[in-house]
Backbone bond lengths (Angstrom), bond angles and torsions (degrees), N, CA, C in turn:
res aa  C-N    CA-C-N  psi(-1)  N-CA   C-N-CA  omega(-1)  CA-C   N-CA-C  phi
1 X - - - 1.456 - - 1.525 109.00 -
2 X 1.339 116.01 127.21 1.458 120.51 -174.66 1.520 109.27 -134.66
3 X 1.318 117.11 125.70 1.455 121.46 -179.74 1.523 109.44 -90.77
4 X 1.339 115.85 115.82 1.464 121.22 -178.35 1.524 112.56 -111.85
5 X 1.330 117.18 -28.11 1.462 121.21 -178.96 1.529 109.26 -126.41
6 X 1.337 115.49 127.76 1.465 121.19 -175.50 1.523 109.40 -126.48
7 X 1.321 116.23 139.10 1.462 121.40 174.92 1.518 109.64 -129.71
8 X 1.317 115.39 155.12 1.464 121.70 179.28 1.519 107.84 -137.30
9 X 1.314 116.72 137.76 1.451 121.22 175.19 1.524 108.78 -121.03
10 X 1.349 115.57 126.60 1.460 120.56 -178.48 1.515 111.87 109.24
11 X 1.333 117.38 79.31 1.462 121.25 -176.76 1.522 111.44 -96.29
12 X 1.328 114.95 57.37 1.452 120.54 169.51 1.519 109.01 -81.91
13 X 1.319 117.01 -150.08 1.463 120.48 -177.85 1.522 111.32 -62.50
14 X 1.321 117.06 -53.99 1.464 121.29 -178.35 1.525 110.47 -66.13
15 X 1.324 117.38 -45.46 1.455 120.95 -178.91 1.515 112.75 -60.85
16 X 1.321 117.22 -37.42 1.460 120.42 179.68 1.515 111.89 -66.84
17 X 1.328 117.41 -41.34 1.473 120.57 179.23 1.521 110.94 -62.36
18 X 1.323 117.05 -50.35 1.461 119.60 -176.95 1.523 111.68 -78.95
19 X 1.328 117.41 -29.86 1.456 120.00 174.22 1.517 111.91 -63.59
20 X 1.323 116.82 -38.31 1.459 121.35 177.27 1.524 111.10 -62.67
21 X 1.332 116.55 -43.71 1.467 120.43 179.61 1.527 111.10 -64.03
22 X 1.319 117.10 -42.49 1.463 120.96 -179.96 1.526 111.00 -68.97
23 X 1.326 116.68 -38.29 1.468 120.62 178.43 1.533 110.92 -63.84
24 X 1.317 116.97 -39.66 1.464 120.46 179.92 1.521 111.39 -62.20
25 X 1.328 117.24 -38.71 1.464 119.55 -177.41 1.532 112.07 -86.30
26 X 1.321 118.10 -46.73 1.463 121.21 -172.44 1.525 113.71 -87.95
27 X 1.332 117.91 -17.55 1.463 120.39 178.42 1.516 112.32 57.81
28 X 1.328 116.94 -125.24 1.464 121.04 -177.46 1.524 113.26 -73.03
29 X 1.326 117.00 -7.38 1.465 120.30 174.93 1.531 111.60 -87.93
30 X 1.339 115.91 3.51 1.471 121.39 172.68 1.524 108.00 -111.49
31 X 1.322 116.04 143.01 1.461 120.09 177.12 1.515 110.74 -144.93
32 X 1.320 114.34 151.05 1.464 122.16 170.09 1.518 106.90 -97.17
33 X 1.324 116.91 131.28 1.459 121.56 176.20 1.523 107.75 -98.13
34 X 1.315 115.48 131.88 1.461 121.27 -175.81 1.515 109.98 -136.93
35 X 1.324 115.68 154.27 1.450 119.64 170.10 1.523 109.91 -64.55
36 X 1.313 116.97 151.79 1.463 121.18 -175.14 1.530 112.22 -59.03
37 X 1.332 116.83 -34.07 1.464 120.07 -174.92 1.525 112.85 -67.49
38 X 1.331 117.66 -22.97 1.462 120.90 -176.78 1.526 112.97 -106.71
39 X 1.303 117.35 -7.95 1.459 120.78 -171.48 1.529 112.92 -59.44
40 X 1.324 117.42 -50.86 1.466 120.59 -175.86 1.530 111.43 -61.19
41 X 1.329 116.89 -42.01 1.465 120.79 179.66 1.519 110.86 -63.21
42 X 1.327 116.84 -43.71 1.462 120.82 -178.73 1.526 111.18 -67.17
43 X 1.328 116.69 -38.17 1.460 119.59 177.77 1.527 110.94 -62.51
44 X 1.302 116.20 -37.89 1.459 120.93 -177.42 1.521 112.31 -73.01
45 X 1.349 116.89 -45.36 1.461 119.67 -173.76 1.518 113.65 -91.44
46 X 1.329 118.60 -21.13 1.457 120.51 -177.34 1.516 111.36 67.77
47 X 1.322 115.47 -162.24 1.461 121.63 -178.79 1.528 108.44 -127.95
48 X 1.319 116.43 139.37 1.461 121.40 -175.28 1.518 110.08 -115.08
49 X 1.329 115.94 124.47 1.454 122.40 176.67 1.522 108.45 -127.29
50 X 1.334 115.71 117.82 1.471 121.84 -179.39 1.532 111.94 51.85
51 X 1.329 115.40 40.12 1.458 120.98 175.89 1.511 115.49 86.98
52 X 1.327 117.41 -6.86 1.463 121.53 -179.19 1.532 110.17 -103.97
53 X 1.327 116.34 129.63 1.460 121.62 -178.35 1.530 109.96 -96.05
54 X 1.331 116.57 135.18 1.462 119.92 173.54 1.522 109.42 -130.20
55 X 1.321 115.22 151.31 1.462 122.23 -173.39 1.524 110.06 -126.10
56 X 1.321 118.22 84.00 1.470 119.69 175.30 1.521 110.58 -76.00
57 X 1.335 116.29 167.10 1.465 120.16 169.77 1.521 108.63 -58.67
58 X 1.321 115.84 141.64 1.464 120.69 175.88 1.525 107.71 -127.44
59 X 1.325 115.57 121.10 1.453 121.23 -178.66 1.523 110.03 -120.31
60 X 1.319 114.64 147.41 1.460 121.59 173.24 1.518 109.27 -115.81
61 X 1.307 115.92 161.21 1.467 122.74 -178.07 1.518 110.85 -50.44
62 X 1.346 115.81 125.24 1.445 121.51 177.32 1.515 115.58 86.31
63 X 1.343 118.13 2.41 1.469 120.79 -178.00 1.526 112.83 -62.73
64 X 1.332 115.90 -38.38 1.462 120.38 -174.54 1.518 108.90 -156.95
65 X 1.331 115.90 -175.24 1.468 118.61 -179.11 1.527 112.09 -104.64
66 X 1.327 116.94 21.38 1.470 121.00 178.59 1.528 109.86 -69.20
67 X 1.319 116.13 136.19 1.454 122.83 173.34 1.527 107.95 -115.72
68 X 1.313 116.22 137.38 1.461 120.50 -177.04 1.526 110.98 -100.73
69 X 1.331 114.68 147.18 1.464 120.29 177.74 1.527 111.21 -77.16
70 X 1.349 115.59 -30.38 1.460 121.31 -179.13 1.520 108.66 -141.50
71 X 1.331 116.54 131.08 1.459 122.03 173.39 1.521 108.14 -124.35
72 X 1.337 115.07 127.69 1.465 122.62 -177.08 1.527 109.05 -107.44
73 X 1.331 116.26 129.32 1.458 121.40 177.07 1.527 109.35 -97.74
74 X 1.347 116.67 119.86 1.467 122.31 177.81 1.526 111.75 -125.30
75 X 1.305 117.56 18.12 1.465 121.07 -179.82 1.521 110.23 -76.52
76 X 1.326 116.10 173.10 1.456 121.14 170.39 1.530 108.94 -76.47
77 X 1.326 116.20 157.76 1.463 120.19 -178.00 1.529 112.67 -57.39
78 X 1.331 117.20 -38.87 1.454 119.56 -178.01 1.522 112.38 -74.03
79 X 1.343 117.64 -8.07 1.463 122.23 175.81 1.527 112.50 -99.89
80 X 1.324 117.10 -2.83 1.462 120.03 -169.39 1.523 113.19 -66.58
81 X 1.319 118.79 -41.73 1.465 119.99 -178.59 1.530 110.87 -58.56
82 X 1.326 116.48 -42.64 1.459 120.37 178.24 1.521 110.62 -66.92
83 X 1.330 116.89 -41.28 1.467 120.77 -179.40 1.522 111.36 -63.58
84 X 1.316 117.00 -38.04 1.464 121.37 178.38 1.527 110.80 -57.09
85 X 1.332 116.72 -39.31 1.465 120.58 178.68 1.526 111.38 -78.45
86 X 1.328 117.76 -33.72 1.468 121.08 -179.44 1.529 112.47 -62.97
87 X 1.335 117.45 -28.80 1.469 119.74 -177.96 1.520 113.06 -92.87
88 X 1.323 117.54 -6.11 1.472 120.38 -167.68 1.523 113.73 -55.96
89 X 1.329 118.31 -42.10 1.467 119.77 -176.15 1.527 112.80 -72.89
90 X 1.346 117.13 -8.18 1.462 121.38 -179.35 1.532 112.44 -101.80
91 X 1.327 116.24 4.20 1.460 122.40 -175.91 1.517 109.97 -107.01
92 X 1.338 116.76 132.15 1.459 120.65 166.73 1.518 108.13 -123.85
93 X 1.327 116.27 -172.29 1.467 119.47 -173.04 1.524 113.20 -66.10
94 X 1.323 117.64 -16.14 1.468 120.85 -178.44 1.526 113.39 -99.61
95 X 1.321 118.12 -3.44 1.461 121.24 -177.37 1.526 110.88 -70.74
96 X 1.343 115.61 130.28 1.462 122.07 173.09 1.519 107.65 -92.61
97 X 1.320 116.71 134.20 1.459 122.38 178.48 1.523 108.78 -114.92
98 X 1.330 116.63 139.92 1.462 120.11 178.81 1.515 108.78 -141.38
99 X 1.323 116.52 141.07 1.452 122.11 179.76 1.519 111.28 -109.50
100 X 1.347 115.35 135.71 1.462 121.57 170.84 1.527 110.62 -107.35
101 X 1.336 117.61 13.31 1.458 121.23 -175.56 1.524 111.83 -69.90
102 X 1.320 115.55 150.51 1.456 120.85 172.86 1.529 110.21 -71.30
103 X 1.329 115.43 165.20 1.454 120.12 177.34 1.515 112.84 88.85
104 X 1.330 115.20 -174.69 1.466 120.51 -173.69 1.526 113.01 -121.10
105 X 1.339 117.92 12.09 1.467 119.57 -175.39 1.521 114.11 -112.72
106 X 1.332 118.70 -15.62 1.470 120.90 -170.54 1.519 113.37 -62.22
107 X 1.323 116.69 -45.21 1.468 118.83 -176.26 1.519 111.08 -61.83
108 X 1.320 118.32 -41.56 1.467 120.75 -179.51 1.520 111.00 -67.17
109 X 1.337 117.56 -33.54 1.470 120.94 178.63 1.529 110.48 -68.62
110 X 1.318 117.49 -40.61 1.466 120.61 178.12 1.528 110.25 -67.66
111 X 1.333 115.88 -42.95 1.466 119.89 -179.09 1.526 111.33 -63.68
112 X 1.331 116.84 -35.33 1.467 119.75 178.00 1.522 110.88 -63.73
113 X 1.330 116.94 -33.15 1.465 121.05 -180.00 1.522 112.23 -81.15
114 X 1.343 116.32 -28.09 1.467 121.73 -178.24 1.539 109.33 -130.81
115 X 1.333 117.06 67.42 1.468 120.64 -173.21 1.521 114.41 -65.88
116 X 1.331 117.52 -19.93 1.461 120.28 -177.36 1.530 112.75 -95.34
117 X 1.327 116.65 -0.92 1.463 120.39 -179.73 1.520 111.48 -101.56
118 X 1.329 115.36 157.90 1.456 120.68 172.55 1.531 107.71 -77.12
119 X 1.333 116.04 119.14 1.468 121.56 179.34 1.526 107.77 -118.47
120 X 1.324 116.40 116.87 1.460 121.81 -175.06 1.529 111.63 -98.91
121 X 1.332 114.71 150.80 1.456 121.27 171.02 1.523 108.91 -78.76
122 X 1.326 116.26 145.38 1.457 119.18 176.60 1.513 110.96 -157.65
123 X 1.309 116.08 155.43 1.462 121.70 175.63 1.517 108.86 -156.48
124 X 1.324 115.65 161.73 1.457 121.05 177.57 1.518 109.05 -111.14
125 X 1.319 115.60 144.76 1.463 120.98 178.33 1.521 109.89 -134.89
126 X 1.329 114.47 142.96 1.473 123.83 170.26 1.531 113.79 64.42
127 X 1.303 118.40 18.71 1.454 121.26 174.83 1.531 107.58 -87.41
128 X 1.341 116.72 138.71 1.466 119.33 -175.66 1.527 112.59 -113.44
129 X 1.307 117.52 25.44 1.462 121.61 -176.31 1.525 111.60 -65.36
130 X 1.326 115.31 140.91 1.453 122.02 176.27 1.527 109.46 -133.84
131 X 1.320 116.27 141.19 1.458 121.67 177.83 1.527 108.42 -93.30
132 X 1.323 116.64 126.67 1.457 122.45 179.83 1.529 109.47 -124.48
133 X 1.315 115.78 177.23 1.462 119.89 177.85 1.522 111.98 -65.05
134 X 1.332 116.36 -20.57 1.469 121.57 -178.76 1.523 112.47 -102.89
135 X 1.328 116.87 16.06 1.457 120.88 -178.57 1.504 111.81 109.16
136 X 1.305 116.08 -166.10 1.462 121.93 -178.41 1.525 109.57 -92.77
137 X 1.328 114.98 138.30 1.462 120.21 173.95 1.525 108.43 -122.44
138 X 1.321 115.99 142.24 1.455 119.23 174.17 1.521 110.04 -160.23
139 X 1.317 115.35 154.24 1.465 120.97 177.19 1.517 111.71 -119.13
140 X 1.336 117.44 -23.14 1.461 122.00 -179.74 1.519 108.79 -123.59
141 X 1.342 116.92 118.50 1.465 120.59 -177.44 1.522 113.45 -75.23
142 X 1.331 116.45 -18.02 1.456 119.54 -179.66 1.518 112.08 69.21
143 X 1.330 115.69 -156.10 1.461 120.10 -176.59 1.525 109.93 -150.68
144 X 1.323 114.84 156.22 1.456 122.24 177.74 1.521 109.02 -98.84
145 X 1.309 116.75 130.09 1.459 122.27 169.28 1.519 106.42 -106.39
146 X 1.323 117.64 126.54 1.469 117.91 -173.59 1.515 110.92 -155.88
147 X 1.335 114.42 171.46 1.455 120.67 175.05 1.517 112.84 147.51
148 X 1.327 114.66 -171.87 1.458 121.34 170.71 1.530 107.40 -73.15
149 X 1.325 116.98 175.72 1.465 119.43 174.83 1.525 110.00 -58.87
150 X 1.332 116.23 -44.32 1.468 122.82 179.50 1.521 108.27 -120.70
151 X 1.328 116.28 119.42 1.461 121.29 -179.05 1.522 112.41 -115.27
152 X 1.330 115.40 30.29 1.461 119.21 175.23 1.520 109.57 -55.40
153 X 1.323 115.34 -42.09 1.464 122.42 169.77 1.528 106.33 -115.16
154 X 1.313 117.80 121.32 1.457 121.59 -175.70 1.524 110.05 -76.87
155 X 1.329 115.91 125.83 1.463 121.38 -177.63 1.525 110.67 -75.40
156 X 1.333 115.55 165.65 1.460 120.91 178.04 1.528 111.13 -62.52
157 X 1.343 116.49 -37.76 1.460 120.05 179.95 1.524 111.10 -65.01
158 X 1.318 117.07 -44.68 1.467 121.05 179.58 1.519 110.14 -63.59
159 X 1.321 116.38 -42.36 1.467 119.74 179.34 1.525 110.61 -62.58
160 X 1.325 117.35 -40.74 1.466 121.16 -180.00 1.524 111.04 -63.36
161 X 1.338 116.90 -41.86 1.462 120.55 179.00 1.528 110.44 -67.72
162 X 1.317 116.29 -37.46 1.467 119.96 178.14 1.524 110.78 -62.17
163 X 1.318 116.86 -42.36 1.467 121.06 177.81 1.529 109.74 -63.12
164 X 1.336 116.97 -41.38 1.463 121.89 177.74 1.519 110.82 -58.44
165 X 1.327 117.25 -50.07 1.461 121.02 179.78 1.525 111.26 -63.50
166 X 1.315 116.48 -42.02 1.466 120.05 179.50 1.530 110.96 -59.81
167 X 1.319 117.15 -45.30 1.461 121.36 -179.79 1.528 111.34 -60.85
168 X 1.337 115.99 -36.00 1.463 120.62 -178.50 1.527 112.24 -84.35
169 X 1.323 117.27 0.10 1.455 120.70 179.48 1.519 114.11 74.60
170 X 1.334 116.73 24.21 1.459 121.69 179.12 1.528 108.70 -96.11
171 X 1.318 116.83 117.70 1.464 120.38 178.75 1.521 109.81 -62.86
172 X 1.318 116.13 138.70 1.461 119.19 -177.90 1.523 110.46 -152.59
173 X 1.325 115.05 153.63 1.463 122.21 177.68 1.525 108.19 -137.63
174 X 1.326 115.90 133.14 1.464 121.54 172.90 1.520 107.47 -100.95
175 X 1.327 116.84 115.52 1.463 121.05 -178.64 1.526 110.51 -94.51
176 X 1.321 118.04 146.11 1.469 120.79 178.74 1.529 112.22 -57.27
177 X 1.342 117.22 -40.21 1.462 121.26 -176.64 1.528 109.16 -119.76
178 X 1.336 116.66 93.54 1.458 119.68 -177.59 1.528 112.46 -76.03
179 X 1.323 118.06 -22.65 1.461 119.23 176.24 1.527 109.36 -63.14
180 X 1.313 115.91 -42.98 1.469 119.47 176.34 1.528 110.88 -60.44
181 X 1.322 117.32 -43.81 1.463 120.30 -177.04 1.525 111.38 -67.31
182 X 1.335 117.10 -40.00 1.468 120.48 178.20 1.529 110.22 -62.15
183 X 1.325 115.99 -42.74 1.462 119.54 -179.03 1.528 112.04 -72.82
184 X 1.318 117.65 -31.67 1.465 119.55 174.35 1.520 110.50 -62.39
185 X 1.332 116.87 -46.92 1.461 120.54 179.01 1.530 109.93 -63.48
186 X 1.331 116.75 -39.54 1.460 120.99 177.29 1.525 110.57 -59.52
187 X 1.316 116.10 -46.66 1.465 120.35 -179.92 1.525 110.94 -60.91
188 X 1.335 116.58 -42.26 1.460 120.49 177.57 1.523 111.09 -62.29
189 X 1.338 117.00 -46.37 1.457 120.72 -179.17 1.527 112.18 -62.62
190 X 1.324 115.90 -41.92 1.464 119.90 178.62 1.525 110.05 -58.72
191 X 1.325 116.58 -36.83 1.459 120.01 177.96 1.507 112.73 -78.51
192 X 1.315 117.14 -65.23 1.474 119.98 -167.64 1.523 112.68 -73.73
193 X 1.330 118.67 -42.69 1.463 119.18 -178.37 1.519 111.55 -62.71
194 X 1.300 116.56 -46.27 1.462 119.52 -173.96 1.530 112.01 -73.65
195 X 1.306 117.27 -38.31 1.465 119.85 178.79 1.528 110.69 -64.90
196 X 1.328 115.98 -42.16 1.464 118.01 179.06 1.527 111.39 -69.59
197 X 1.322 117.19 -30.87 1.466 119.93 179.36 1.522 111.41 -65.37
198 X 1.328 117.48 -38.60 1.471 119.74 -177.53 1.523 112.34 -85.93
199 X 1.330 118.31 -24.95 1.467 120.47 -177.26 1.523 112.93 -103.59
200 X 1.355 117.29 -11.84 1.468 123.93 -176.14 1.533 111.41 62.91
201 X 1.300 116.68 26.97 1.460 121.00 -176.66 1.525 111.61 -85.87
202 X 1.339 118.97 135.92 1.462 121.26 170.56 1.528 109.15 -74.61
203 X 1.322 116.46 174.27 1.465 119.82 -178.09 1.523 112.20 -54.46
204 X 1.323 116.77 -38.14 1.463 120.34 -176.14 1.510 114.52 -64.99
205 X 1.345 117.33 -14.76 1.464 120.74 -179.20 1.525 112.88 -108.80
206 X 1.319 117.30 5.94 1.470 119.77 -178.39 1.524 110.93 -70.80
207 X 1.309 117.14 -44.80 1.459 120.40 -177.40 1.527 113.41 -108.54
208 X 1.315 118.36 -15.88 1.466 119.99 -178.51 1.520 112.34 -78.65
209 X 1.339 117.50 -20.09 1.455 121.54 173.05 1.522 108.98 -98.36
210 X 1.304 116.88 124.36 1.469 121.42 -172.82 1.524 112.13 -59.25
211 X 1.326 117.41 -39.34 1.463 119.47 -178.58 1.529 111.32 -68.81
212 X 1.341 117.20 -38.08 1.470 120.03 175.69 1.518 110.98 -65.30
213 X 1.326 116.27 -42.20 1.462 121.03 179.21 1.528 110.94 -60.07
214 X 1.326 115.92 -40.49 1.465 119.99 179.47 1.531 111.06 -62.54
215 X 1.330 116.69 -47.82 1.466 120.31 178.29 1.521 111.51 -61.98
216 X 1.319 116.38 -44.08 1.464 123.54 -179.80 1.524 110.44 -55.46
217 X 1.314 116.79 -50.16 1.463 121.40 -176.66 1.526 111.54 -72.36
218 X 1.322 117.66 -41.80 1.459 119.62 -175.82 1.530 111.87 -70.61
219 X 1.326 117.43 -33.24 1.467 119.54 175.27 1.524 110.18 -64.41
220 X 1.335 116.74 -40.80 1.466 120.74 178.69 1.518 111.98 -69.65
221 X 1.325 118.02 -32.58 1.465 120.55 179.47 1.523 111.45 -61.94
222 X 1.320 117.47 -32.02 1.463 119.97 177.66 1.515 111.20 -68.77
223 X 1.331 117.91 -36.42 1.469 120.97 174.05 1.519 109.85 -65.21
224 X 1.310 116.59 -42.69 1.464 121.23 179.30 1.527 110.91 -58.62
225 X 1.316 117.92 -42.48 1.466 121.17 179.72 1.528 111.11 -62.59
226 X 1.323 116.89 -40.53 1.465 120.70 178.18 1.527 110.44 -66.62
227 X 1.327 116.42 -42.28 1.466 120.42 179.68 1.522 110.98 -61.11
228 X 1.316 117.15 -44.36 1.468 120.50 179.69 1.519 111.26 -62.06
229 X 1.329 116.24 -36.89 1.467 120.04 -178.70 1.518 112.24 -72.42
230 X 1.324 117.11 -18.75 1.466 121.09 -178.30 1.528 112.47 -113.95
231 X 1.321 116.10 16.75 1.471 123.08 175.73 1.529 113.73 60.55
232 X 1.323 115.70 34.68 1.464 121.19 173.54 1.520 108.09 -97.35
233 X 1.302 116.53 135.94 1.457 122.41 -170.61 1.526 112.56 -79.98
234 X 1.336 115.96 76.23 1.457 121.50 167.31 1.527 108.18 -111.64
235 X 1.327 115.35 153.76 1.463 120.29 -172.41 1.528 110.64 -137.68
236 X 1.342 115.35 155.61 1.462 120.49 177.28 1.527 111.06 -57.53
237 X 1.331 116.49 -36.90 1.468 118.91 -178.52 1.528 112.35 -67.47
238 X 1.327 117.59 -20.59 1.464 119.81 174.95 1.526 110.40 -62.67
239 X 1.333 115.99 -39.86 1.461 119.98 177.95 1.520 110.48 -64.83
240 X 1.311 116.95 -42.56 1.469 120.65 177.12 1.525 110.94 -60.77
241 X 1.329 115.74 -40.22 1.472 119.98 178.85 1.531 111.03 -63.44
242 X 1.329 116.76 -38.93 1.464 120.04 -179.49 1.531 111.30 -67.97
243 X 1.320 116.18 -35.47 1.466 119.48 176.88 1.528 109.65 -61.70
244 X 1.326 116.23 -44.37 1.463 120.15 177.95 1.521 111.47 -67.94
245 X 1.338 117.04 -34.59 1.455 121.29 -177.85 1.522 112.44 -60.80
246 X 1.322 116.78 -30.98 1.461 120.27 -177.97 1.526 111.90 -56.33
247 X 1.326 116.36 -28.38 1.469 120.10 179.78 1.524 112.32 -68.93
248 X 1.350 117.07 -18.21 1.462 119.99 -177.69 1.529 112.48 -89.06
249 X 1.336 117.29 -9.01 1.454 121.15 178.99 1.522 110.44 -87.41
250 X 1.318 115.77 153.69 1.466 120.16 175.52 1.523 109.23 -58.59
251 X 1.341 118.85 126.64 1.469 121.15 -175.74 1.520 113.91 -56.02
252 X 1.335 116.47 -31.03 1.457 120.53 -178.16 1.530 112.84 -97.56
253 X 1.335 116.77 2.05 1.453 120.66 178.61 1.513 111.68 -67.83
254 X 1.334 115.84 158.07 1.463 120.85 -176.86 1.524 110.56 -127.48
255 X 1.297 116.49 141.55 1.463 120.39 176.43 1.529 109.75 -67.77
256 X 1.329 115.37 163.33 1.465 119.90 179.65 1.519 111.27 -63.74
257 X 1.327 117.58 -34.86 1.463 119.46 -179.32 1.521 111.14 -71.83
258 X 1.327 117.62 -36.58 1.458 120.11 174.93 1.525 110.16 -64.57
259 X 1.333 116.60 -41.34 1.464 119.51 176.01 1.525 110.95 -59.14
260 X 1.334 116.66 -41.12 1.465 120.26 179.44 1.527 111.18 -64.25
261 X 1.325 116.77 -43.99 1.466 120.47 -179.95 1.526 110.68 -62.99
262 X 1.323 116.60 -45.28 1.461 119.86 -178.27 1.529 111.66 -66.98
263 X 1.326 116.70 -30.37 1.472 120.41 178.04 1.523 111.93 -89.13
264 X 1.336 116.73 1.81 1.462 123.46 -179.60 1.530 111.59 59.46
265 X 1.344 114.61 41.49 1.462 121.29 175.01 1.530 109.55 -100.89
266 X 1.297 115.69 159.63 1.456 121.10 173.91 1.522 109.31 -61.98
267 X 1.332 117.18 141.90 1.462 121.43 179.58 1.527 110.79 -102.44
268 X 1.322 115.32 175.60 1.469 121.46 177.59 1.532 111.54 -99.78
269 X 1.327 117.02 28.14 1.463 120.18 -176.74 1.529 112.30 -59.14
270 X 1.340 117.29 -31.46 1.472 119.61 178.38 1.527 111.21 -60.78
271 X 1.346 116.32 -29.82 1.461 121.06 -175.46 1.531 112.07 -97.13
272 X 1.337 117.08 -3.93 1.458 122.11 173.33 1.536 108.19 -105.86
273 X 1.320 117.00 -89.89 1.469 119.70 -179.99 1.529 111.63 -59.84
274 X 1.328 116.52 -38.14 1.466 119.11 -179.87 1.513 112.66 -58.79
275 X 1.346 115.83 -42.89 1.466 120.04 177.94 1.517 111.20 -66.91
276 X 1.334 117.13 -41.70 1.466 121.18 179.37 1.530 110.20 -61.29
277 X 1.322 116.65 -45.39 1.467 120.78 -179.84 1.526 110.82 -61.80
278 X 1.330 116.51 -45.78 1.472 120.86 -178.67 1.525 111.03 -62.76
279 X 1.333 116.45 -46.32 1.461 119.69 178.97 1.523 110.99 -65.79
280 X 1.319 116.13 -38.79 1.462 119.36 178.87 1.517 112.02 -60.83
281 X 1.327 117.02 -41.56 1.463 120.44 178.63 1.521 111.60 -63.57
282 X 1.332 116.36 -42.12 1.465 119.59 -177.96 1.523 112.02 -68.20
283 X 1.342 116.66 -25.07 1.467 121.13 -178.48 1.522 112.67 -104.27
284 X 1.321 116.08 1.87 1.470 121.78 -177.27 1.540 111.13 59.13
285 X 1.344 115.23 42.72 1.461 122.05 177.78 1.527 108.14 -113.09
286 X 1.316 118.75 122.92 1.471 121.22 -179.64 1.535 111.49 -64.54
287 X 1.333 115.76 139.97 1.465 120.40 178.23 1.533 109.75 -135.15
288 X 1.327 118.00 57.36 1.474 120.37 -174.13 1.527 113.90 -66.00
289 X 1.319 118.39 -35.52 1.466 120.07 -179.14 1.515 110.25 -65.89
290 X 1.328 116.39 -46.14 1.455 119.37 179.25 1.521 111.66 -68.39
291 X 1.304 117.34 -30.27 1.467 120.03 176.00 1.523 110.19 -62.42
292 X 1.336 116.76 -45.35 1.465 120.22 179.72 1.528 110.46 -66.78
293 X 1.331 117.33 -44.32 1.463 120.35 179.02 1.523 110.64 -60.36
294 X 1.321 116.39 -41.72 1.462 121.26 178.55 1.532 110.31 -59.55
295 X 1.316 116.29 -49.07 1.467 120.46 -177.67 1.526 111.51 -63.08
296 X 1.323 116.95 -42.58 1.464 120.17 -178.69 1.531 110.62 -65.70
297 X 1.334 117.05 -45.23 1.465 119.90 -178.11 1.531 111.11 -66.91
298 X 1.331 117.17 -39.53 1.466 119.37 176.60 1.531 110.47 -64.30
299 X 1.323 117.06 -35.24 1.453 120.12 176.65 1.517 111.36 -65.88
300 X 1.338 116.31 -41.81 1.463 120.82 177.94 1.532 109.40 -60.04
301 X 1.329 116.93 -44.54 1.469 120.59 179.95 1.542 111.09 -61.32
302 X 1.302 116.52 -38.05 1.473 120.27 -177.07 1.525 112.40 -70.03
303 X 1.333 117.18 -15.03 1.465 121.33 -178.59 1.525 112.88 -94.24
304 X 1.340 117.31 -2.63 1.457 119.56 179.96 1.527 110.02 -59.87
């Protein structure tokens, strides 16, 4: 299995960083997939990363009969249904699909739309990209964690994607248990993204302020309770590790949800606190911290 043509949909902060790396290596064999309404604008302005503009191919649904070996989803969760349809004409039975979306529902939603395709789990870690009026800026590219649910034996599809990322200079790790890794990232996002969104705190103030630290940990504890009830391998020490991890982030850096709030964009709160609340109700597990965070963030959105 050999990946020769790669496409990416969702050129936000994360998509721009990894899209730039893929464009540099694959050239015209890389493309950005866009909805028809935005295609002309994107073709004209290109994408800006750290002051440098690049112009990859941009295709919309039905533009041509090209089929891609790998399609990467980097959209927001609330954009995923539209993105699933935008890529449809570029997918054949051999196309591998992978999601870099936050939360724990994206992979199942993509798989439901493309049940006959290989759909891999994926997430980004330690990337510090931010979207500004002048384009995307970043200093740390971070790394991709990806794979099948169980990678005790690495599949041909996972190996092919790993080779693709390696060629493009994208750091990546295949973990034996990707369900655990997806839920760990989910737990972190539920804590750090939402707390920073309501307090406007940069990374340096997440754990150094006692009240922020309390919210951060208690929001994650509700995810941990749900994971334990559903036999997902999350642990108390994971929360301790995340508290320590905050020291490794740029003190003035901002989470993606804080960036969205400050830019008055829609947030992914439905897929963080909203998911926790829904799962908590189905399992009869109280989720009061996430309920309050959900209400506050939805209120902030309504005031834009």
